[in-house]
C-alpha positions, 0 to 999 in steps of 0.5 A: 375071732375075739382075741382082744384083751381089754384091761381096766386101765383103758377105761380110766385113761384119757382126759383128767379134768380138775373137779371144781371145789365147793365151800364146806357148809357153815361151821364145818371145815375140810381138814388136810387129813381129808385131802390126804385120804382122797389122794391116798385113795386115788393112788390106791385105785390107780394101782388097783388096790381097790380094797385099800381105797374102799376102806379109806373112803368108807370111813370118810363117807361114814363120818360125813355122808354129805361130802360129794367127792369121797362117794365118787372115790368109794364108787370107783373102788367098789367098781374095781372090786366088781361090787356093783350094788354097792358102787351103784349106791355110792354113785347115786349118793355122789349125784344127790340121789338117795338110793333108799328113796328112789322109787321107779316103776320104769327105769326109762322114766327115771332117766328121761327126767334126770337130764332136765336143767333142774335135775341131776344131769349126767356124763362120763366114765372113770376120769381122774379126779384132781381136786377135792369136791365140796360138801353141799348135798345139793344136786345143783352144786355138782359140777359137770365132771362130777356128774359125768364120772358118776353117770358113766360109772353107773352105765358101766355097772348096769351093763355088767348087770345086764341092764342094757337100757339102763346102761345106755340111758346112763351113758346118754346122761353122761354125754349130755352133762359134760359134752366136752368129754362126750367122745371119751364117754361114748368110747368107754360105752363101746368098750363096756358093751364089748366086754359084756358081749352085747354086739347090738349095744356095742355097734350103737355105741360105736356109731355114736362115738364115731360121730363125735370123733371120726379120727379114732381108729379103734372105734371102727374096729369095735364097730366092725367087730360088733358086725362080724358076729352077724356074718354068714357063710356063702354056700357057693364059695364057702367064704364068710359073708360079712354084714353090710358095713363090716368090711368098710369099718375094718378097712377104715381101721386099717386106713387109720392104723395099719400097724395097730394092735387090731390090724392082724385081726382086721386083716384076718377077717377080711381075708377070710371073706375074700376081700383084699385089704388096702395098704392104708394111709400110714 
């Protein structure tokens, strides 16, 4: 029943904030060549030429490890290449977390302390970046959108590595650090858990996303799609018996988007369960 095909573009679509610039440290300048390299890397990433983007930003981060934004761009390229350990390192560097010095006995403890006002908070998924960040290697200097894209990307990395609790904590950090984009981050979290076939995490993320943006039709489809995995067969009627809330979520999707890309699937499930569909609002 899972006929959906989700592309990389879904995760990077949406709001494109302008990242605040910070002054370079005393005695250093940010040359135009750096700006050009970042712009070129972004273009390569947008065109899915991840290896080209990685090569550009690897050179920049090797030459100057204190610049913030190149680490974000490098992480996004590595994420596109599915180089998850390398991408994790890059996003931690972007957040001001030295990957070599972080010692955690429990990952939950790590994330619970990271959203305190004095620590590196978190928040977002792969939004577009429109300006060059600064140089200060200081957690306090990182803007909410920088923290957001880094933490949300870490959430995606951990999900693909099967570290579900870590992934959920990272997305939580993302929503807390940049509330203006929390709905988008929760949507991306939902899609990520769909991609890794974790129905329970997908359902939980969909519920959070719907609470923030109840008008987005696709969220109800993903909620229902997570619940349909719990369907059983009625021994008397031989029809599918849906889990509580599943039919309602499918119907809500159809109400909001009766001719949407998932409409045929939603109608098919409801029909298989012997539940008539309504006409919808459109």
